[in-house]
N, C-alpha and C positions, 0 to 999 in steps of 0.2 A: 510470455509475460501475461499474468492474469489481468483482466479488465475489472475496474471498479464500477459497480452499478448500484443505483439506488432504486429500491423496490417499494411500491406503495401497496398497502393492504386496506382492508375495510376500515372506514372511519378516519381516512387521511392519516393513518399510521404509516410511517416510513422507516426503513432500515437499510443499511449498506451491506453488500455482499461482494464476493469476488467470483468472476466468471472465468473458469479455467478452460477456455477454448480460444483457439487462434482468432476467430472472428467474433466481434461483439454482438450481442442479441439485438434485435430491431427494437426501436422505441415503442413503448405500450404494449410489448409482447407479453403474454402470460407465461410465467416461469414457476417451476417447482424449487423451493429453496430449503436449506437445511435449518432447522430451528432446535430449541432446547429439547423438546420431546417429540421428535418425529419430523414431519414435513408440512409445509404450508404452501399455498398458492398466492402469488402476488403479480403485480404488473410493472414493467420497467418504467420508471419515472425519469430517470436521469442517467447519463453515462458520459464517458470521456472527460473533457475539461470541466464541464459543468458539474459532474458528479464529484471530481476532485475538489472544486471550490465549495461545494455544499458540504462535503465531508468535513472540512475544516472550519465551517462557519455555522452549521446547524447545531441545535441543541441535541439531536439524535446522532450526530456524527461522531467519528472516532478521533478527530483532531488530525495530528500529522501521521498517525499510525494507520495501518490497514486493518479492516475487520478480519475476524478469524473464520466466520462462517461463509459458506459458499452457496452460489446459485447452481443447482444440480443440473437441470435441463429445461428445455422448453415444454410447456404444458400441451398435452394432446387435447383433442376434441372431447374425449371422455372425461379428462381432468376438469375442463371448463364446465362441462355439464354437471358434474358432481358439486363444483363450487357454487353454481347457481341454485342447486337444491338446497344448499346450506342457508341461503337467505331466508326461507320460510322457517327453517329450524332455529334460526337466530331469534326471530320474533317469538316463537313458541317458548323457547328457553327463558326469554326475558319475562314473559307473562307468568310462567310457573314459578320463577324465582321470586317475582314480586309478591306472589301469594304466600310463599314461604316467609318473606320479609314481614308481611302483616301478621302472620301467625306468631312470629317471634317478637312482635311489637318493637321493631327497631326504627329509629328516626333516620332513615336513609332513602334515597330515591335512585332506583335503577335506571340508568340512562340508556345503556346499550348492552348487548350481549354478542359475543363473537366466538363462533366455533372454529377450532383449527381445521384445516383442510382435511386431515386424516382422522378427525374427530377424536383425538387422544386428549385434548384439553379444551375447556370451556372457560373463557374469560368474561367476567361481568364487571362493567364499569358503573360506578355509583357516586353520587354527590351527597354530602352531609354537612350540616352546620358545625358539627363538633365530632369528636372521636367516637367511633362506634365499635362495640365488641361484637363481632360477628362470628366467633368461633363455632357456637352452635348451629349458626345458619350454614357454615361451610360443610359440617357433617351431614346436615339435612339434604343439601343440594348434592353432595357426593353420592349419598345413597339413592337419590332421586334419578340422576343422570348416569350413574355408573361410569364416571370419568374423573379426570383430575379437574378440580375447580380452583380458580384464581379470581379473587375480587380485587379490584383497583379503585382507590378513591381519587377522583379528579376534581379539579375546580370547575367553575361555571364557564370560564373561557374555553377550557378543554372540552367541555361538553358541547358547546356551540360549534367547536371545530370539528367534533366527531359527527355530530348530527347534520351539520351544514344548513344553509338556508339563505334567504335574501334579506340584505340589510335595509335600512331606512333610505339609503341612497339608491335603491332599485337594483343593486348589483349583488353578486355572491359575496359571502362573508370573506374578508381578506385573510382570516386565519385559516379558512378551508381552502382557499384557492391558491395563494402565492406567498403569504407571509411565512418566513422560515421559522420563527419562534416567537412565542407570546412574552412580551416584556411588560412589567407593571407600568400603569399609566396613572400619574397623579394630576391634581387639580391645577398645579403650576403651569402645565403646558397649555391648558385652556386659557389661563390669564394671559400668557405671552401672545396668544393668538387673538385676544380681544373677543373672545366668545362668551356666550351667555353661561353663567355659572349655575344655571338651573340644571340639576342632574338628569331630569327627564328629557332635556333637549340635547345633551351631549353623551348620553348613554346608548349602548347598543342593545341587541336583542338579549344578551346575557345578563343585563342589568348592571354592567360595569362600564366604565368610561370607554369610548370607542378606541379601537386600536389605531385608527388613522391619526388620532391626535398625537400620537408618539412619533410615528415615522415621518409626519409632515412638520413636526416641530422644527427640525434643522432648517428647513426651507425659510420659515418665518424668522429665524434667528439671523441667518445670512442675509436675507433681504433687508431687514431693518438697519443693518449696519451702513446702508447707503443713504439713509434718511436721517434727518435731525430728530432729537428727542422731543416728544411732545411736552409742551410747557416751557420750552427754551426760548429765550429772547435773542433774536438774530437782527442783524443790521442789513437792511436791504436799500434799494434806491429810494423807497418812500420813508425811510427812517427805521426806528426800532419797531418790530413786530413780533408777536407771540406765535409759536407754533401751536395750532390748535389740534390737528389731526393729520394723519398721513394715510395714504391709500397705496399699499405696496403692489396691488395688482394693476391699477391703472397709472401708477407712478405719479401721483399728485400730492401736493402739500397745501394744506389750508392754513392761512395766516390771518391774524387779526391786528389791526393797527391800534395806535393809541386812542384815536377817537371812536373805536369800536367797529370800524368797518371791516368785513371779512372778504377775503379774496382767495382764489384757488389758482395755484401755479403747478405746472409740470415740474418734474424733478430737474430737468435740464434748465428750464427757466430760473428756477430757485438757485441753482448753483451759479448761474451767470450773474444774477443780482447780488448774491453774497460775495462773489469774487470781486465785483466792482467796488464794493464797500469794504474790501479787505484791509485797507490801510486805516489805522486808528490814530488819534492824537492823544498824547498823554502829557500833561503839564509836569515839567521838571524845573526845580529852582536852580538858578545859575549863580555865579559868584557876584554878580552885580545887583542881586536882590530882585531882579525882574523874572517874571515867568515867561518862558519861551516854549513854544510847541514843537515837539520833536516827532515828525511823521515816521512811522515804522510800517513798512510794507508787509501786510499779511500778519502782523504780530498782535496778539491780543494783550490787554493790559497785564494779565496775570503771567504772561510768558516773557516779559521784559527782564533783562538780566539784572541781577541784584546790584551790579556795579553801577547802574544808572540811577539808583535811588540812595538817599542817605539813610544810614542806619546808625545804631549806637556806635559801630566801629568807625563811621565816617562822620565826623563832626561837621555840622552845617556852618560854613564860614560867614562871619558877620560882615555886612557891607561897610562898616566903619572901622576897618582894621588899623587905620593910620591914627586914630584917636587914642591918646594915652589916658588910661583910667586915673581918676583922682586919688585913688587909694591903691597903689600897686606895690606889693612887697618886693624887697631886693632879693637877689639870688641867695644871700647868706642867711635868709630867714628874718631880717630886720626891716622895719619901715624906713621911709626916707628920713624921718626925723630921728633915727637912731634908736628908737624904742624897740626892745627885743620882743619878739612874739613867738609863742609855741606853735610849732607846725604839727598839725594833727593828721594822723593817717586814717585808716579805716577803723581802728580800734582806739582812737584817742591819740594823745601825744606820745612821742617816742621817748621813753625814759631810759635812764642809765647810759646815755650816750654823751660823750664830751664834746667839746668844740662850741659852736655858736648856738647849739640847741638848748643851752642852760636857760632856764626860765628867768624872766626879769625879776629883779628884787633880790637876787642871791648873788653873793660875791664868789 
């Protein structure tokens, strides 16, 4: 059974290949692989279960299927020496190509050049603010280098990934070291993390928002679920207090009382105090006309069942139910003195009906 291996090339470019040998190759070993036009040299970056996982999750992966191309053999000392000689040729090719770009007056920046190991193809990576017509440039470069020329436009994030460097945190770029794919980052993640919205303070070397804002965002979202919302009024042992701020790293909550005093509690102390004041008292009218207090353990006023409150469907009983009204109509629609009265419904009196509903004054 063929082994799945991930091979890394120049500029943090990675692809997947099949290794058709019984034993898998050593990690970081140089191998010769089959490419579109000839052969190329790369280094084993991942194999086994890690390669299977990355194959389904990386942007350069094949998903659930296996790659078609194969890793042919381990590279010899002569192959590695030839690969090192290409490093100087790559920089020379980039400088010569940049001269042709200026001659054609094109608005593009050549970031990197990469010779294939067998020198049958030269790939040039560039960035541009808008679309560039480089058809004449390709013909000039093909006649200059006498090989197949391929130009690829990349973004500023991909440029930083290829060139590599040290970030403002003092460590290697995440995109060039371990980040599997580059996802877009918006300003909303910076707001959720309570960071400064000044672009110069939250942008990386590429000029875009830092990649760490994206993959760290889930930690902030899950951590804030354990804390109360800022600005919420809570009931503690000192009465009603307002949540001023929270500190998810030190697990502390800052509260301000009614008189303006501010205090800081740990998350454990905050939960203990709020649990002690978990019972609230809600006044409810009873049948005797008096207000009694009903204690509900851990139930907030908005969570009380609708059956406990009087609504339009539950008429409030009057405390003087035994007093007879001075003017009470009889069941047949007539007053006690015998005078007939018209009973009115929602749309006036009911007409065209016989019986006792006949208006007074008619025979």
